[in-house]
N, C-alpha and C positions, 0 to 999 in steps of 0.2 A: 368247755372242760369243767363240768359240774359233777358234784358228788350227790347222786340220788340213791345209790345202793352201795353197800360196802365194797362190792367188787369193782366199782368205778374208781376206787382209790388207787388201785394198781396202775390204771391208765394215767391218772393224775401224776403219780410219782414217776412213771416211765417217761412222761412228757413234760416234766417240770420246767425244762428250759424254754418251752413255748410261751410261758407267761411270767417267768421269773426274771429278775435283774441279775447282772453280773458284777461281782465285787472283785476287781483285778488285784487289789492289795491282799485281800483274804483268800483269793483263789477259790471262790465259791459262788454258787447261785443262791439268790435269796428272794423271798416273797414275804411281804408284810401284810397282815390282815388283823382286824379288830379282835381284842381279847374282851369279849362281852361280859365275861364273868367277873373280871377284875377292873374293867373300865380303862384298859390301855390297849396295847397292841402286842401281837406275836410276830416274831420274825422266824420263819421257817427257812433253814439253810440246807443246801445240798453240796457236799464235797465230792471230789473224785473218789472212786471206789464205792459208790452208792451209799455213802454215809450221810445220814440226815441228823439235824439237831434243831432245837428250838430255843428261843430266848424271849422272855416277857419283859415289857417295859411300860410303865404307866406313870401318871402324875404322882401317885403315892407309893409306888413300888418299883423295884428293879431287881430282876433275878440276879443272883450272885454270878452265875456263869451259865453258859449254854448247857442244855440237857441233851446228851447224845442218845439216840435211839439205838440200842444194841441189836434189837430184832425188828424185822420188817413189821411184824404184828403190832409192835408198840406204836409205830408211826401211823399205822392204819387206825388203831384205836383212838389216837390223839386227833387225827383228822376227822374221824367219824363224830367224835364228841363236839368238834368245832366246825362242822360242815356248813352250817348256815352262814356264819361270818366269813368263812373261807370262800364259799360260793359267791357271796355278794362282792367280795374283793376281786375275785377272778373275773366276774362279769364286768365290773368297772374297767379293768385293765383291757379286756377284749374289746369292749365298746370304744375305748379311747384309741386303740390300735386301728379299729375299723374306720373311725372318723378321720384319723391321720392319713390313712391310705386311700380315702375317697377323693 
């Protein structure tokens, strides 16, 4: 599940549960990947109703609150801008799952 073209992002969002973790308390799926621009991490979250949000956290910063994406195009732009870090993190998760299932 890699982002090579902008059109790949729709498939990533539609199949978010295939690589994301489940937060039972928050009732959301989430995926953590590096924030290479600020030297921390992003947590991308998916709530029921196809709502996505993101939160950044690092050693020297912490976003005040989640940023909710009002339009699908906004989440597409965000993931396109951070596709390299996102792809690396997804690859690691998928490799880990393969080794556990072998």
